[in-house]
N, C-alpha and C positions, 0 to 999 in steps of 0.2 A: 504494500500500500504506500503510495507516494503522498507526502505531506506538502501542502501549499499554504503559504501565508495569505490570509485574507485581510484586507483593509477596507472596511465598509464605512462609507460616509453616509449617514442617515440624516435626513432633513425633517423627520417626523417630530411632532411635539414630544417632549419628555414624557416617559411612561413610568409607572411604578415598577420597581425592581422586585417582582414577586418570585422569580425563579421557579415557578411551579410548572409541572408537566401536565396536570390534569385539571379540568374545570372543577371537579368535585373537591380537589385539594386547594383550590385558589383561595387566598385570604379574602376576608370581607373588607369592602371599602368603608369609609366613614359613614356613607349613606345606607349601609346595610346590604348593598349588592356585592356580588362576587367579582373579583378582578378577572379580566379576560387573559388567559395564558398567551394570547397573541400580542398583548401590550408590551411584553418584554420577551424577546426571543433568545435570551441568554441560555446557554447550555449546550450539551452534546446532542447533535442531530445525526440520524442515520438515514440513508436512502435505500431504496429497494434493490440496489445493486451491490450493497455492502460498503459504499463510500461513507465517510464520516466527516462532519465538520463541527468544530467547537466555536461558538459565538459568544461574545461578551458585549452586551449592550449597556452603554453608560450614557444616559440621556439621549442625545442625537447621534452619538458616535458608536459604531459597531465594529469590533475587530475580531479576529479569530484565525483558525487554521482549517484547511480542507485536505483531507486524505483521500485520494482516488483509489478505488478498488479495481478500476478497469483502465487498461491501456492496450493498444494494439500489439505491442511487443514490450518486453522488459526494458524499462528506462525510457520509453517513448514519451512519457509525461515529463521527463527530466528529473533531476535530483535536487534542485534548489527551488525555494518557494517562488511562485509567479506573482505578478502584480494583480490586484483585484480591487474593484470599486463597487460599492452598493449605495443605493439611495432609496429611502422610504418617503412616501408622500407627506407633504406638510399638512398638518391638521387631520390626517386620516391614517393612523397607524395600522388599520386593517385593510388598507388599499393594496394595490399591487406594488411590487418593487423589483429590482434587478441587481445582478452582480455579474462581473466579467472576470474570467481567468485567462491570462496570457501565459500559456504553459512555458516553463523555463527554457525549454529547448527552442522556443520561438517558431516552431513549425506548426503550431495550432493555437486557436483561441476558442474558448467556450463562453457563451453568454447564457445566463439563466434569467427568465422572468418568473416571478413567484407571487403567491399570496398565502398568508397564514390564515387558515380556516379551522374552525372547530368541527371535528367529525366525531360524532358520538360524545365521548367524554374526554377527548384529548385534542391537542393542537397538532396540525399537520401543515407543512410547507408544500403546497402543490406547485410544481415547476414545469416549465417547458424549456428545453435547452436547444441551442444551435451550436454545433461544432464546425468550425471552418479550418481545414487543413491546407498547408502549403502544397502546391502542385508544381511540377516542372515546366508545364506549358499549357497552352490553350486547349489542346486535345484532351487533357486530363481534368479539366475543370468540372466535368460531370461527377467526379468522385470526391470533390473537395468539401462538400457540405453534408452534414448529417443532422437530423432533427429528432428529438425524443422527449419523453416526459419522465420525471422523477417525482416521487413523494418522499419527503423527509419527515421522520417522526423522532420523538425523544426516546425511542426504544429500538433495539436492533430488529431488523426485518429479515435477516438472513443468519445463517450459522457462521458467524465470524467472531474473531477475538476483538473486543473493543480495544482501541488504542488509547486508553485513559492516560497512560504514562507518556505518550508521545503527542497527544493533541492538547 
């Protein structure tokens, strides 16, 4: 699994730091309502392919690490953290947001668009990604772009070893 440094710049209004994974565990607000676990996306997130990311939200700034479980060949994602940027909408922390990974080898870039939603009793990050790879010429451009979807949860979705010590 490759680790990637994330630097998220969020422009959403500051949210309470509840650090909770489930709606049922969310603390009560001063008005008696439960805090929404999408207000603060701090924590370890896992996608359906086994990749992991750790996010730390501090007001409007989000930082973290991304560890990919998928790459075309060993080392294809590179061995050093890539550059990443994320933005959350102003005044609507439950709106859509995005982040970009420029893989350290410089041969590909992945962009994710996402929304944190409550599904059942837990938060999920529903994403669509677009991966653009470098090609050698115009005749190869047909194979340069891949599109897919990921769902990130606060619990593992596959039989993997969590990277708690590395993320």
